[in-house]
N, C-alpha and C positions, 0 to 999 in steps of 0.2 A: 505494502497501499505504498500510498506517493497524495502529499496533493497539489496543485497549482490555483494561482489567485485566477480568476473571472475579471472578465474589464471594466464589474460595476466593483471592484473587489469583494464577494465571493470568494470563499475555499469551496475548490471541487479535488473531491475525492478521487481516487482511479487507482490502478492497479495493474500490475505486468506480469507476464512470465517468458520469460529468458530463454532460451537454448543452451543448451553445454558449451557449444563455444561462437562461435560469431557468425552473427545471425546474418541470413542467404538476405532476409526484405519486413520489412515491419509491417502490421500489420492489425491496425486501428480500428475499434472495435467502436460502435458507435449502438447502446441499445436498445429494444424501442418501451412503449408506453405504457408505465405501471410495472416497471422490472427495476435492475438493476445490475451492474457487470457482472457482477459474482455469477450471474446463472450462465454467462458465458465462460467458464473453466473448464471443462469436460474440451471442448471443440477448441479453447488455445494452447491446453496441453500438449492434444496433437498438433497444431500446430507447430508446438515449442521442438515434439517429439521431431517435427519434419524439417528444424531448424529455422523458423519463424520466429522474431520477439513477435508478441502480442501486447499491446497496450489496450485498456478499453477505460475511460471514468465511468461517473454516476453523473448524469445527468441531472443539473439543478430541478428540482424537485422531485429529486428521487433519490434511491440506496442511500447512503450514508452521502450525498450534499444535500439531502432531502434535509430544510429547514422543522423543528421540531414541529406537529402536530399536522405541517402544510404538504400533503400529499399531492403535485401534480401542481401546485403552485408552480409555478415558473417569474415572477415577479412582473415588474414593469417592464418591457420590453422583455419580457423572458423568451419567447421564442427568437430573436434575434440573437440574443445573447447565449444562449445554450449551440448554436449553429457557432457563435463566434470563439466558444470553449474547445469546440472540439478543432476548430483550425488552433489555440493555444498550445490545445496539447499536444499539434504535431511538429508544434513549434520546438518542445521537450523534445520532445523524440527525434528532430533533429538534431537538437543540442546533444541526447547521449550516444544517436547513430550516427552521423553526420554519413550523406556520400552513398547510403545503400537507398534503392525504395521503399515508398511509402504507399500500404493502397490503406482506404477508407473502405471499412464493410459496414454497411449500416441495415440495421431489424427495423423495419416497420417505421413507427418514429423515428426510429435513427436514420430508418432511408429517406422518411424525407427531410433531413436535417442536411443529410448527405447530400440531393439531390438542391439541397441551395447555397450549400461548402463547395460545390464546384463552378454556383455564378460568382458565388461572393469570390472564392480565393483560387480565379482560373490555375491551372500547376503546381499547384501546393502538395498536393494528394498527384503520383503518378499512374493511379488507375481508381476505381469504384467498383463495390458489386455491392445492388442494394435487395437485398429478401425478405422477402414479401412487403414486398410495393407495390405502389400503386399511384395510377395517375390523381394524382392531391383535388385538384380540383370535380373529378368528376365523383372520388369518393365523398366529398363531402354534400355536394349534392344526394349522393343516397342516402347521409344519415341524414340528410331534413326531411327529406321526403318518411324516412323510418321515425320521423317528430323529435328524432335527436337520442335517443338512446342507444349508447353505441356501441354496450357489451350486446345488450338483447339484442341487435342487428344483426349481430356477428352471430349469436347462436341460433339465430332465429331456424335459417334452414338444418340443424341438428336436433329438430325435435320431434319424438321424449329424448329430450337430453337427458345425459346421465347427472351432471354437474350443468352453471354457468359457464363452463367457460372450455366443453367441449368441442369450440369452436379451433381450437390452440394448435391439437396436436391429435391423431388417434392412441397416440402412447397413454395410457391412462393412469399408470404411475408419476408420466409429467404434467398433466393436468390437476394429477395428486398436491406433488407436489411444489407447485406454481399454487394453490389451494392456499398451501398450506404458508406459503412464506409469508410472515406479516410484512415484507419491503415490495409485492404484489395487489393488482391485483384492482389499482382504483384508473381513475382516466384523468385527463391535464386537468383543469376548474375553466370557468365557463372565458378569461380572461386571458387565459395562455392560447385556450381553443380556437378562442377569435385573430390572436395572432400567427396562428399556424394555416386559417382559412385564408385568414389577411395573403399572405406568401404565398396560397393555391397558383394565382391566377396568373403570379411570374415562371415558378416551377412547368408550368404550363405550357412555356416560351424559352425552352435551354438554349436561344439561339449565341454564340461568340465562346460555345465550347474553343477546346484546343482540337482541332477536327483529331489528332490519334491518340483519345486519353481513350484506351480500355473500359471499358464501360459492362460487366458482367451483372444482369436482372435475374432472379431466379427464386420460383415461386411457389405454389403448391397450386390444384386445379380445382384442389376444392378449398381454398380460399377465399371467407366471406370478402375479402377486401376488393378482389376484384371480378365479383358478380359470374363465376364464368371463363376467366381472364380476359376478359373484353379490356377490362381498365388495367391492366398490367401489358396486352396487348398493344394499346393505345400510349401509353408512357414508352415504348419502346418503338412503336413508330416517328413516336417525337423525337426519338434522340436521333436516331437515321435520317428524319427531316432537317436536322438541324444540320444536317453533314457530316457525323461521328462514325468515321470508317470503321471501327472496334467495337460493334454492340452485340454481346455474346445474349444471346435469352433459354433459359432452358426452365421448360415447368415439368410438374414429379408427378404423375396418375392419381389423383386418392387422394393427396397429405394435402393436409392442412396450416395453415398459416405460420408455426414457428417449426421452419424446414431444422431445425437443430438440434429437434426434441424429440420429432418421429418417428418412425418406426422404420421409415427409411435413413434413417441419419448416415447410418454409414456409410454409402451411396450420393449420399447430399456434400458430405466433407469431404471425396476420394473425390468428385467432379467442380468443388474447391479448389483441392491443391493443383489438383491438372492445370485451371488456369489460375491459379498462383504461379503457377511454374513458369507459363507461358511469358503472363507477361510480365516476371521482378525475371528474366532471363536475360 
């Protein structure tokens, strides 16, 4: 564990997992909404075993960075500051591991932050992977039509459901771990959600990115964030229409939202490792 300071003075908590020898590259993980970086320990340990240094912060309003009693509260201009925190962590990583590639891996809310990160900080990361991602503007339209009940809308297609979080994974043990974790299971507060919604229009037009930026989009075809892949299809087409020449798109039949906690996670991680080896060579 270590900490760094956000632009507004907030103390942000982060973790690292390091390989035994000099790292071949760095993977920076941006976690999803209502969770925290420690949940990615199994993935990080696997990546470290393959020679990658791995870093993950707890976003503001989440995990150990959360202010007491304020889950999901990002604060004033919190969405943009969350994205800025990711860039600050990349700077810390560059100081610790100069002259090696840095790949930003964002899941869900973290993937939305990664979509903005590459627009705000072009060239800072050498590649970006977007897991459990979506076209954010269209996702908000879907949630508005569902009355704003985020978790209920996501779980609806799995009714009758065993739990309120069946939409996360087919692996019941992983769902139960999530439900038992006191640092999981909340959404952003209204002001923070509004900050993300305000950014959605910009994310829909990802112009100005380096044409050779490698982008990897990986989703489950039963992920309710994507309405049968239609929204991830749209996100991918927007990157390609913006002129990006190295966009890899992979969907996994039957998989739900948390691919790294899915029943086929070994396949998912193997595919990620193959992509990492190519884009960091």
